[in-house]
Backbone as CSV, one residue per row, in Angstrom:
resi,resn,N_x,N_y,N_z,CA_x,CA_y,CA_z,C_x,C_y,C_z
1,MET,0.834,-1.205,0.000,0.000,0.000,0.000,0.873,1.261,0.000
2,LEU,1.887,1.294,0.918,2.756,2.457,0.985,3.566,2.625,-0.285
3,ALA,3.944,1.518,-0.916,4.762,1.585,-2.132,4.021,2.262,-3.267
4,SER,2.691,2.246,-3.217,1.910,2.831,-4.308,1.717,4.325,-4.155
5,VAL,2.064,4.860,-2.971,1.858,6.290,-2.734,2.682,7.157,-3.678
6,PRO,4.019,6.917,-3.824,4.794,7.740,-4.761,4.250,7.688,-6.183
7,THR,3.819,6.486,-6.615,3.276,6.343,-7.956,2.004,7.164,-8.111
8,THR,1.171,7.124,-7.064,-0.077,7.885,-7.105,0.199,9.380,-7.163
9,LEU,1.175,9.824,-6.373,1.510,11.243,-6.371,2.082,11.680,-7.713
10,GLU,2.951,10.826,-8.289,3.541,11.165,-9.583,2.485,11.271,-10.671
11,SER,1.413,10.493,-10.526,0.355,10.538,-11.537,-0.374,11.877,-11.529
12,LEU,-0.226,12.619,-10.406,-0.855,13.928,-10.313,-0.023,15.023,-10.959
13,ARG,1.246,14.720,-11.253,2.154,15.739,-11.767,1.728,16.209,-13.161
14,GLN,1.834,17.508,-13.393,1.567,18.090,-14.711,2.897,18.546,-15.310
15,PRO,3.458,17.777,-16.242,4.777,18.121,-16.802,4.829,19.497,-17.441
16,GLU,3.689,19.964,-17.989,3.707,21.264,-18.665,3.879,22.432,-17.703
17,TYR,3.701,22.182,-16.386,3.827,23.251,-15.398,4.822,22.942,-14.286
18,THR,5.556,21.831,-14.405,6.512,21.460,-13.367,7.868,21.141,-13.990
19,GLY,8.849,20.869,-13.134,10.188,20.569,-13.635,10.773,21.770,-14.351
20,ASP,11.374,21.525,-15.507,11.977,22.612,-16.290,10.932,23.604,-16.791
21,ASN,9.660,23.154,-16.861,8.587,24.029,-17.357,7.898,24.810,-16.236
22,ARG,8.402,24.667,-15.015,7.748,25.353,-13.900,7.827,26.866,-14.087
23,CYS,6.701,27.509,-13.869,6.638,28.969,-13.941,6.975,29.521,-12.559
24,VAL,8.143,30.131,-12.439,8.582,30.627,-11.132,7.642,31.702,-10.576
25,PRO,7.208,32.677,-11.396,6.251,33.651,-10.860,4.961,32.994,-10.383
26,CYS,4.474,31.987,-11.144,3.261,31.276,-10.729,3.467,30.631,-9.371
27,THR,4.617,29.965,-9.220,4.918,29.291,-7.966,4.975,30.279,-6.823
28,ALA,5.640,31.419,-7.047,5.756,32.434,-5.995,4.391,32.967,-5.587
29,VAL,3.557,33.235,-6.581,2.215,33.752,-6.294,1.395,32.734,-5.519
30,ASN,1.453,31.478,-5.935,0.659,30.449,-5.284,1.151,30.112,-3.886
31,VAL,2.462,30.144,-3.676,2.989,29.923,-2.327,2.533,31.054,-1.405
32,SER,2.529,32.274,-1.914,2.046,33.409,-1.118,0.586,33.222,-0.736
33,ILE,-0.207,32.753,-1.703,-1.628,32.492,-1.422,-1.758,31.392,-0.374
34,ALA,-0.927,30.360,-0.491,-0.967,29.248,0.467,-0.635,29.739,1.877
35,VAL,0.334,30.628,1.982,0.713,31.161,3.294,-0.437,31.959,3.899
36,VAL,-1.077,32.804,3.082,-2.199,33.610,3.577,-3.338,32.711,4.033
37,LEU,-3.674,31.706,3.239,-4.751,30.782,3.611,-4.416,30.028,4.895
38,THR,-3.148,29.658,5.038,-2.729,28.935,6.233,-2.888,29.794,7.479
39,VAL,-2.495,31.056,7.388,-2.646,31.972,8.526,-4.115,32.140,8.892
40,LEU,-4.967,32.283,7.886,-6.406,32.436,8.144,-6.977,31.191,8.819
41,LEU,-6.563,30.014,8.374,-7.048,28.764,8.956,-6.601,28.611,10.408
42,SER,-5.367,29.073,10.672,-4.872,28.957,12.050,-5.659,29.852,12.996
43,VAL,-6.176,30.956,12.455,-6.972,31.869,13.273,-8.404,31.379,13.410
44,VAL,-8.996,30.966,12.285,-10.393,30.545,12.272,-10.580,29.170,12.901
45,LEU,-9.658,28.246,12.623,-9.771,26.883,13.149,-8.690,26.646,14.205
46,THR,-7.687,25.799,13.871,-6.608,25.521,14.820,-5.272,25.480,14.080
47,PRO,-4.166,25.714,14.768,-2.851,25.620,14.132,-2.589,24.253,13.528
48,HIS,-3.112,23.194,14.166,-2.908,21.837,13.640,-3.563,21.691,12.266
49,VAL,-4.794,22.154,12.155,-5.499,22.092,10.874,-4.763,22.933,9.834
50,ALA,-4.280,24.085,10.252,-3.559,24.970,9.335,-2.280,24.308,8.829
51,THR,-1.588,23.591,9.718,-0.349,22.909,9.319,-0.628,21.831,8.281
52,VAL,-1.662,21.039,8.523,-2.044,19.992,7.572,-2.444,20.612,6.237
53,ALA,-3.205,21.696,6.303,-3.652,22.360,5.081,-2.457,22.895,4.290
54,PHE,-1.472,23.473,4.990,-0.298,24.016,4.302,0.490,22.910,3.597
55,ALA,0.561,21.763,4.231,1.238,20.622,3.606,0.527,20.209,2.321
56,ILE,-0.803,20.220,2.361,-1.585,19.870,1.169,-1.405,20.935,0.092
57,PHE,-1.410,22.205,0.500,-1.228,23.300,-0.461,0.116,23.179,-1.183
58,THR,1.184,23.006,-0.415,2.523,22.953,-1.017,2.689,21.717,-1.894
59,ALA,2.095,20.596,-1.476,2.168,19.380,-2.301,1.449,19.601,-3.626
60,THR,0.322,20.287,-3.571,-0.435,20.591,-4.791,0.389,21.470,-5.731
61,ILE,1.023,22.480,-5.165,1.855,23.366,-5.983,3.023,22.601,-6.584
62,TYR,3.618,21.718,-5.781,4.785,20.957,-6.257,4.412,20.036,-7.417
63,PHE,3.294,19.317,-7.271,2.935,18.321,-8.284,2.120,18.899,-9.436
64,ARG,1.344,19.945,-9.179,0.497,20.495,-10.231,1.083,21.752,-10.869
65,GLY,1.945,22.439,-10.123,2.528,23.665,-10.642,1.824,24.912,-10.134
66,TYR,0.635,24.737,-9.578,-0.127,25.878,-9.065,-1.178,25.378,-8.094
67,LEU,-1.723,26.287,-7.300,-2.793,25.971,-6.357,-4.125,26.468,-6.878
68,VAL,-4.136,27.724,-7.344,-5.353,28.331,-7.879,-5.458,28.016,-9.367
69,PRO,-6.558,27.439,-9.822,-6.713,27.091,-11.246,-6.496,28.298,-12.159
70,LYS,-5.905,28.024,-13.329,-5.668,29.022,-14.377,-4.629,30.079,-13.993
71,THR,-3.869,29.855,-12.920,-2.840,30.828,-12.555,-1.816,31.033,-13.671
72,PRO,-1.308,29.954,-14.343,-0.338,30.189,-15.421,-0.864,31.118,-16.511
73,THR,-2.127,30.920,-16.891,-2.717,31.769,-17.934,-2.833,33.212,-17.467
74,LEU,-3.276,33.396,-16.228,-3.419,34.739,-15.688,-2.058,35.408,-15.513
75,THR,-1.061,34.625,-15.098,0.289,35.171,-14.921,0.849,35.642,-16.245
76,LYS,0.676,34.822,-17.284,1.178,35.182,-18.604,0.514,36.458,-19.110
77,ARG,-0.775,36.595,-18.824,-1.536,37.703,-19.402,-1.390,39.002,-18.623
78,TYR,-1.320,38.908,-17.277,-1.430,40.122,-16.482,-0.202,40.473,-15.637
79,LEU,0.713,39.536,-15.413,1.866,39.852,-14.576,2.757,40.859,-15.293
80,PRO,3.164,41.940,-14.630,3.987,42.967,-15.288,5.275,42.395,-15.860
81,GLU,5.737,42.971,-16.967,6.952,42.503,-17.631,8.155,42.567,-16.706
82,ARG,8.215,43.575,-15.854,9.375,43.702,-14.957,9.445,42.524,-13.987
83,VAL,8.294,41.938,-13.646,8.301,40.769,-12.766,8.808,39.552,-13.521
84,HIS,8.386,39.394,-14.766,8.900,38.313,-15.603,10.423,38.401,-15.707
85,ARG,10.933,39.611,-15.944,12.384,39.779,-16.085,13.097,39.467,-14.780
86,LEU,12.451,39.829,-13.638,13.048,39.565,-12.338,13.261,38.076,-12.124
87,PHE,12.285,37.268,-12.554,12.375,35.826,-12.388,13.046,35.142,-13.571
88,GLY,13.373,35.901,-14.601,14.053,35.310,-15.745,13.171,34.415,-16.575
89,THR,11.864,34.672,-16.618,10.950,33.790,-17.337,10.528,34.335,-18.689
90,HIS,10.968,35.527,-19.018,10.545,36.097,-20.291,11.627,37.021,-20.797
91,THR,12.055,36.803,-21.998,13.064,37.670,-22.592,12.363,38.722,-23.419
92,ALA,12.391,39.929,-22.948,11.721,41.027,-23.657,12.735,41.813,-24.450
93,PRO,12.352,42.277,-25.613,13.292,43.086,-26.387,13.605,44.376,-25.676
94,GLU,14.851,44.806,-25.765,15.223,46.080,-25.167,14.516,47.213,-25.912
95,PRO,14.143,48.273,-25.194,13.492,49.406,-25.864,14.348,49.919,-27.008
96,ASP,13.701,50.060,-28.165,14.364,50.587,-29.359,15.572,49.755,-29.780
97,GLY,15.606,48.462,-29.392,16.743,47.616,-29.725,16.971,47.511,-31.218
98,HIS,15.902,47.314,-31.977,16.006,47.230,-33.438,16.558,48.528,-34.007
99,ASP,16.062,49.658,-33.462,16.525,50.959,-33.947,18.009,51.152,-33.659
100,ASP,18.475,50.643,-32.503,19.884,50.770,-32.159,20.752,50.023,-33.156
101,VAL,20.354,48.807,-33.526,21.116,48.019,-34.492,21.126,48.724,-35.838
102,GLU,19.957,49.195,-36.267,19.889,49.895,-37.554,20.754,51.142,-37.548
103,SER,20.750,51.868,-36.433,21.559,53.085,-36.340,23.045,52.762,-36.452
104,LEU,23.481,51.677,-35.794,24.886,51.289,-35.872,25.257,50.862,-37.286
105,LEU,24.376,50.107,-37.931,24.644,49.664,-39.299,24.741,50.866,-40.236
106,ARG,23.849,51.820,-40.076,23.874,53.005,-40.936,25.130,53.848,-40.686
107,SER,25.610,53.832,-39.436,26.769,54.664,-39.116,28.028,54.234,-39.857
108,THR,28.044,52.988,-40.340,29.213,52.499,-41.074,29.171,52.877,-42.548
109,ASP,28.022,53.340,-43.010,27.817,53.711,-44.418,27.851,52.526,-45.375
110,VAL,27.828,51.300,-44.868,27.785,50.147,-45.772,26.360,49.594,-45.871
111,VAL,25.450,50.124,-45.056,24.031,49.778,-45.134,23.281,51.055,-45.459
112,VAL,22.524,51.027,-46.541,21.841,52.225,-47.035,20.397,51.890,-47.375
113,ASP,19.603,52.916,-47.625,18.219,52.702,-48.052,18.209,52.090,-49.447
114,CYS,17.363,51.093,-49.628,17.231,50.473,-50.949,16.563,51.457,-51.909
115,PRO,17.069,51.586,-53.106,16.451,52.487,-54.091,15.012,52.075,-54.387
116,GLY,14.088,52.975,-54.158,12.694,52.711,-54.487,11.989,51.740,-53.556
117,GLU,12.608,51.374,-52.418,11.992,50.432,-51.482,12.121,50.947,-50.064
118,ASP,11.171,50.560,-49.234,11.228,50.903,-47.819,11.964,49.792,-47.082
119,ASP,13.249,49.700,-47.337,14.057,48.629,-46.774,15.523,49.052,-46.783
120,LEU,16.365,48.226,-46.205,17.797,48.507,-46.168,18.541,47.546,-47.084
121,CYS,19.604,48.044,-47.689,20.424,47.233,-48.586,21.900,47.493,-48.294
122,LEU,22.746,46.597,-48.768,24.174,46.807,-48.669,24.641,47.769,-49.752
123,GLU,25.578,48.626,-49.400,26.212,49.486,-50.389,26.966,48.594,-51.370
124,SER,26.841,48.830,-52.644,27.294,47.892,-53.670,28.789,47.565,-53.596
125,ALA,29.644,48.564,-53.356,31.084,48.306,-53.300,31.429,47.404,-52.117
126,PHE,30.793,47.658,-50.965,31.032,46.810,-49.798,30.516,45.403,-50.047
127,ARG,29.332,45.288,-50.639,28.755,43.973,-50.927,29.716,43.141,-51.770
128,ASP,30.275,43.734,-52.806,31.189,43.003,-53.674,32.478,42.629,-52.939
129,ALA,32.995,43.565,-52.130,34.230,43.306,-51.389,34.022,42.203,-50.358
130,TRP,32.878,42.221,-49.694,32.556,41.185,-48.695,32.479,39.815,-49.356
131,ARG,31.789,39.755,-50.494,31.651,38.492,-51.215,33.018,37.956,-51.647
132,GLU,33.888,38.838,-52.123,35.217,38.408,-52.579,36.065,37.889,-51.425
133,ARG,35.964,38.531,-50.276,36.747,38.094,-49.129,36.247,36.747,-48.599
134,ILE,34.950,36.527,-48.628,34.422,35.221,-48.217,34.995,34.126,-49.109
135,ALA,35.119,34.403,-50.393,35.631,33.425,-51.349,37.083,33.047,-51.076
136,THR,37.833,33.938,-50.426,39.247,33.647,-50.143,39.433,32.782,-48.906
137,LEU,38.351,32.474,-48.201,38.455,31.769,-46.923,38.055,30.294,-47.016
138,GLU,38.203,29.714,-48.184,37.788,28.321,-48.351,38.677,27.361,-47.559
139,SER,39.975,27.613,-47.516,40.887,26.699,-46.813,41.039,27.119,-45.357
140,GLU,41.303,26.146,-44.481,41.475,26.441,-43.062,42.731,27.279,-42.844
141,THR,43.750,27.052,-43.648,44.976,27.845,-43.521,44.687,29.327,-43.721
142,ASN,43.916,29.633,-44.761,43.567,31.031,-45.032,42.722,31.617,-43.898
143,ARG,41.843,30.791,-43.344,40.994,31.263,-42.254,41.837,31.593,-41.020
144,LEU,42.753,30.701,-40.684,43.595,30.919,-39.510,44.488,32.141,-39.694
145,GLU,45.021,32.315,-40.889,45.873,33.476,-41.148,45.067,34.768,-41.080
146,ALA,43.850,34.747,-41.620,43.001,35.944,-41.577,42.609,36.274,-40.137
147,LEU,42.293,35.247,-39.354,41.924,35.461,-37.958,43.132,35.972,-37.164
148,ALA,44.309,35.410,-37.441,45.522,35.846,-36.751,45.817,37.313,-37.039
149,ARG,45.645,37.733,-38.298,45.861,39.135,-38.643,44.869,40.036,-37.912
150,ARG,43.646,39.564,-37.847,42.596,40.373,-37.225,42.861,40.580,-35.743
151,LEU,43.339,39.534,-35.078,43.512,39.578,-33.633,44.944,39.831,-33.202
152,ALA,45.834,39.948,-34.180,47.266,40.149,-33.882,47.806,39.018,-33.019
153,LEU,47.524,37.783,-33.440,47.970,36.592,-32.729,48.787,35.716,-33.675
154,GLU,49.429,34.696,-33.104,50.189,33.740,-33.898,49.249,32.724,-34.529
155,ALA,49.277,32.613,-35.847,48.367,31.685,-36.537,48.589,30.247,-36.089
156,GLY,49.845,29.897,-35.770,50.141,28.527,-35.367,49.519,28.114,-34.053
157,GLU,49.132,29.080,-33.231,48.520,28.777,-31.940,46.989,28.842,-31.990
158,LEU,46.454,29.164,-33.153,45.002,29.240,-33.327,44.454,27.920,-33.827
159,ALA,43.213,27.626,-33.454,42.538,26.413,-33.929,41.056,26.709,-34.081
160,LEU,40.436,26.063,-35.064,39.002,26.202,-35.307,38.348,24.848,-35.145
161,GLU,37.176,24.841,-34.534,36.491,23.566,-34.273,34.991,23.740,-34.426
162,ASP,34.388,22.839,-35.194,32.933,22.829,-35.364,32.356,21.845,-34.364
163,SER,31.721,22.342,-33.297,31.203,21.481,-32.239,29.690,21.609,-32.158
164,THR,29.100,20.802,-31.291,27.644,20.856,-31.130,27.199,22.184,-30.521
165,GLY,28.097,22.856,-29.780,27.736,24.126,-29.164,27.908,25.314,-30.070
166,GLY,28.529,25.137,-31.234,28.760,26.225,-32.161,30.116,26.076,-32.816
167,TYR,30.512,27.074,-33.559,31.809,27.065,-34.235,32.792,27.827,-33.361
168,LEU,33.857,27.156,-32.920,34.766,27.704,-31.918,36.090,28.138,-32.514
169,ALA,36.619,29.220,-31.968,37.989,29.641,-32.249,38.757,29.538,-30.938
170,GLN,39.927,28.903,-30.976,40.731,28.701,-29.781,42.145,29.226,-30.000
171,TYR,42.732,29.714,-28.917,44.123,30.168,-28.968,44.870,29.547,-27.800
172,GLU,45.902,28.790,-28.128,46.682,28.048,-27.137,45.770,27.193,-26.262
173,GLY,44.754,26.616,-26.876,43.842,25.715,-26.188,42.682,26.373,-25.479
174,ASP,42.672,27.698,-25.391,41.582,28.420,-24.721,40.609,28.993,-25.749
175,ARG,39.335,28.908,-25.448,38.325,29.434,-26.361,38.360,30.959,-26.357
176,ILE,38.425,31.553,-27.535,38.440,33.012,-27.643,37.233,33.546,-28.407
177,GLY,36.436,32.661,-28.975,35.253,33.112,-29.706,34.358,31.949,-30.060
178,ILE,33.063,32.226,-30.193,32.100,31.198,-30.597,31.038,31.843,-31.484
179,TRP,30.664,31.139,-32.545,29.658,31.591,-33.502,28.578,30.523,-33.632
180,PRO,27.385,30.909,-34.078,26.315,29.911,-34.248,26.677,28.810,-35.233
181,SER,27.552,29.123,-36.199,27.905,28.141,-37.227,29.191,28.574,-37.924
182,GLU,29.721,27.679,-38.727,30.886,28.011,-39.549,30.551,29.145,-40.517
183,ALA,29.340,29.128,-41.048,28.913,30.169,-41.989,28.923,31.541,-41.325
184,ALA,28.460,31.627,-40.073,28.455,32.896,-39.349,29.889,33.371,-39.102
185,PHE,30.769,32.436,-38.753,32.171,32.782,-38.537,32.798,33.354,-39.811
186,LEU,32.582,32.703,-40.940,33.155,33.174,-42.203,32.599,34.547,-42.577
187,ALA,31.305,34.757,-42.347,30.700,36.054,-42.658,31.366,37.164,-41.857
188,ASP,31.582,36.929,-40.561,32.197,37.955,-39.708,33.667,38.169,-40.056
189,LEU,34.377,37.056,-40.272,35.807,37.155,-40.557,36.066,37.917,-41.852
190,ALA,35.180,37.764,-42.815,35.328,38.475,-44.083,34.812,39.905,-44.008
191,ALA,33.803,40.133,-43.195,33.195,41.466,-43.131,34.095,42.476,-42.437
192,ALA,34.820,42.053,-41.405,35.615,43.004,-40.619,36.648,43.759,-41.454
193,PRO,37.518,43.070,-42.226,38.472,43.828,-43.041,37.803,44.609,-44.161
194,ALA,36.672,44.103,-44.672,35.957,44.850,-45.703,35.409,46.149,-45.124
195,LEU,34.987,46.100,-43.855,34.519,47.309,-43.187,35.675,48.269,-42.942
196,ASP,36.854,47.721,-42.661,38.030,48.585,-42.490,38.243,49.450,-43.722
197,GLU,37.981,48.887,-44.881,38.232,49.581,-46.139,37.062,50.438,-46.596
198,HIS,35.842,49.989,-46.300,34.667,50.654,-46.872,33.751,51.326,-45.852
199,GLY,33.911,51.005,-44.575,33.015,51.580,-43.579,33.600,52.815,-42.938
200,SER,33.083,53.972,-43.293,33.684,55.227,-42.820,33.559,55.410,-41.307
201,GLY,32.453,54.905,-40.702,32.272,55.080,-39.262,32.664,53.869,-38.444
202,TRP,33.128,52.834,-39.098,33.436,51.564,-38.454,34.504,51.705,-37.373
203,GLN,35.577,52.410,-37.648,36.685,52.526,-36.710,36.312,53.326,-35.461
204,ASP,35.252,54.107,-35.541,34.846,54.925,-34.395,33.984,54.157,-33.394
205,LEU,33.582,52.952,-33.755,32.715,52.162,-32.883,33.522,51.431,-31.822
206,THR,32.887,51.167,-30.691,33.521,50.355,-29.659,33.549,48.901,-30.114
207,ALA,34.297,48.075,-29.402,34.376,46.653,-29.750,33.000,45.996,-29.700
208,ASP,32.195,46.326,-28.680,30.853,45.757,-28.568,29.972,46.210,-29.723
209,GLU,30.079,47.478,-30.089,29.273,47.995,-31.198,29.695,47.350,-32.516
210,GLN,30.982,47.126,-32.690,31.438,46.445,-33.900,30.885,45.023,-33.951
211,GLY,30.803,44.379,-32.794,30.223,43.041,-32.742,28.767,43.042,-33.170
212,VAL,28.014,44.069,-32.746,26.608,44.194,-33.135,26.497,44.383,-34.641
213,VAL,27.381,45.191,-35.211,27.358,45.441,-36.657,27.643,44.148,-37.417
214,LEU,28.665,43.410,-37.016,29.004,42.164,-37.707,27.847,41.175,-37.649
215,THR,27.232,41.072,-36.473,26.088,40.156,-36.335,24.926,40.604,-37.209
216,GLY,24.630,41.906,-37.194,23.517,42.425,-37.987,23.727,42.273,-39.477
217,LEU,24.971,42.380,-39.914,25.248,42.267,-41.345,24.932,40.878,-41.894
218,ARG,24.963,39.866,-41.051,24.689,38.505,-41.545,23.306,38.405,-42.170
219,ALA,22.384,39.231,-41.710,21.032,39.201,-42.267,20.991,39.708,-43.701
220,PHE,22.072,40.368,-44.164,22.115,40.928,-45.511,22.839,40.016,-46.502
221,LEU,23.307,38.865,-46.021,23.967,37.929,-46.934,23.006,37.470,-48.024
222,GLU,23.508,37.359,-49.224,22.677,36.899,-50.345,22.865,35.413,-50.609
223,ALA,23.981,34.856,-50.138,24.254,33.431,-50.318,25.011,32.922,-49.098
224,CYS,24.825,31.648,-48.788,25.470,31.055,-47.620,26.980,30.988,-47.824
225,PRO,27.785,31.428,-46.846,29.240,31.389,-46.985,29.828,29.983,-47.076
226,THR,29.090,28.976,-46.615,29.632,27.614,-46.653,29.069,26.767,-47.793
227,CYS,27.756,26.785,-47.991,27.171,25.909,-49.017,26.691,26.665,-50.245
228,GLY,26.698,28.001,-50.207,26.298,28.791,-51.367,24.806,28.882,-51.593
229,GLY,24.011,28.289,-50.703,22.561,28.301,-50.879,21.932,29.627,-50.493
230,ASP,20.620,29.726,-50.740,19.882,30.937,-50.402,19.766,31.099,-48.892
231,ILE,19.475,32.327,-48.468,19.298,32.650,-47.053,17.805,32.723,-46.747
232,ASP,17.410,32.127,-45.633,15.994,32.070,-45.268,15.799,32.575,-43.847
233,GLY,14.839,33.464,-43.664,14.495,33.957,-42.334,13.283,33.229,-41.799
234,LYS,13.356,32.783,-40.544,12.259,32.040,-39.933,11.852,32.712,-38.634
235,GLU,10.576,32.592,-38.314,10.051,33.170,-37.088,8.950,32.267,-36.556
236,GLU,8.994,31.970,-35.259,7.960,31.138,-34.654,7.647,31.629,-33.254
237,THR,6.408,31.440,-32.841,5.975,31.824,-31.506,6.170,30.645,-30.570
238,VAL,6.837,30.899,-29.461,7.130,29.850,-28.490,6.330,30.125,-27.229
239,GLU,5.502,29.157,-26.848,4.690,29.283,-25.648,5.360,28.534,-24.502
240,SER,5.489,29.200,-23.353,5.948,28.527,-22.152,4.839,28.627,-21.120
241,CYS,5.120,28.188,-19.897,4.063,28.142,-18.891,3.494,29.518,-18.582
242,CYS,4.341,30.534,-18.647,3.842,31.843,-18.220,4.315,32.976,-19.111
243,SER,4.715,32.688,-20.338,5.130,33.760,-21.231,5.012,33.312,-22.677
244,THR,5.013,34.281,-23.551,5.012,34.038,-24.985,6.166,34.813,-25.591
245,ALA,6.984,34.141,-26.394,8.137,34.802,-27.005,8.184,34.450,-28.480
246,THR,8.852,35.305,-29.238,9.041,35.064,-30.663,10.484,34.661,-30.904
247,ARG,10.691,33.485,-31.450,12.033,32.994,-31.748,12.321,33.249,-33.216
248,MET,13.431,33.921,-33.484,13.778,34.285,-34.852,15.104,33.650,-35.236
249,ALA,15.230,33.284,-36.493,16.475,32.688,-36.974,16.662,33.004,-38.449
250,VAL,17.908,33.226,-38.831,18.288,33.384,-40.231,19.219,32.226,-40.549
251,GLU,18.844,31.412,-41.542,19.581,30.184,-41.830,19.882,30.050,-43.313
252,CYS,20.840,29.189,-43.607,21.130,28.810,-44.987,20.149,27.718,-45.384
253,GLU,19.402,27.924,-46.450,18.398,26.940,-46.864,19.012,25.596,-47.221
254,GLY,20.149,25.615,-47.922,20.701,24.372,-48.417,21.283,23.463,-47.346
255,CYS,21.995,24.049,-46.358,22.678,23.226,-45.353,22.156,23.439,-43.947
256,GLY,21.245,24.377,-43.736,20.689,24.613,-42.421,21.598,25.361,-41.467
257,ALA,22.734,25.868,-41.961,23.657,26.615,-41.091,22.978,27.866,-40.550
258,GLN,23.085,28.076,-39.269,22.413,29.197,-38.630,23.312,30.429,-38.621
259,LEU,22.781,31.533,-39.089,23.528,32.780,-39.140,23.153,33.723,-38.013
260,LEU,21.879,33.738,-37.689,21.371,34.593,-36.612,20.335,33.813,-35.826
261,ARG,20.297,34.064,-34.535,19.247,33.464,-33.708,18.978,34.389,-32.541
262,GLY,17.745,34.386,-32.088,17.408,35.248,-30.965,15.957,35.095,-30.594
263,THR,15.603,35.632,-29.430,14.247,35.585,-28.938,13.835,36.979,-28.541
264,ALA,12.624,37.353,-28.936,12.115,38.684,-28.579,10.785,38.564,-27.873
């Protein structure tokens, strides 16, 4: 009989609201409600009854994810964004974040308004120079030499590795950089010297701002740096227990190499 108790309790568990999917704000709200109810019971009835009730409340929250029905839905809909950020349950875009990236890209003069379109395009001379530099990076030797020049390091101590976590650059065995894919690495490695030559405002940017520019430029690629295929932008809505986010990705159609990824 006792052996069946854990099995019975586990059968009550709701995976969509517990474990890795547990909504921390929901849990905090429901525990607070449980505490208030327990105090009221201790006053109205007896402390013993209140203690038993609190045990039942907390067990319900642990196995079900909430005490009050529909709390996850209400939390997602009405809990202030600052509370979500406090608990780390929702990644919200920074105010004017898109505008900041566009402003940095425009400051280099290699991203301009498309003629006759309400969109942004690469300046033609930079586009051609970027494409030519990508073509020179087919061999690993050329890649290591280009990276060494960029970072003022010894090429012989550099190494590149395509791992499950991303495309890694290492120096003397220590990781010094990581990209979503080999294609993203090649795009950045080729874009930086091209910006040195064609980007009038590039040198005035901080290292972090230059990183934002390199990342943003990947969205303007016309062909994949590794497989030569077309570039495809994808967007999907991701629902969690207490938030809704938009996951965006820019990928190479032919090989699936990821160039950009993020959640807003």
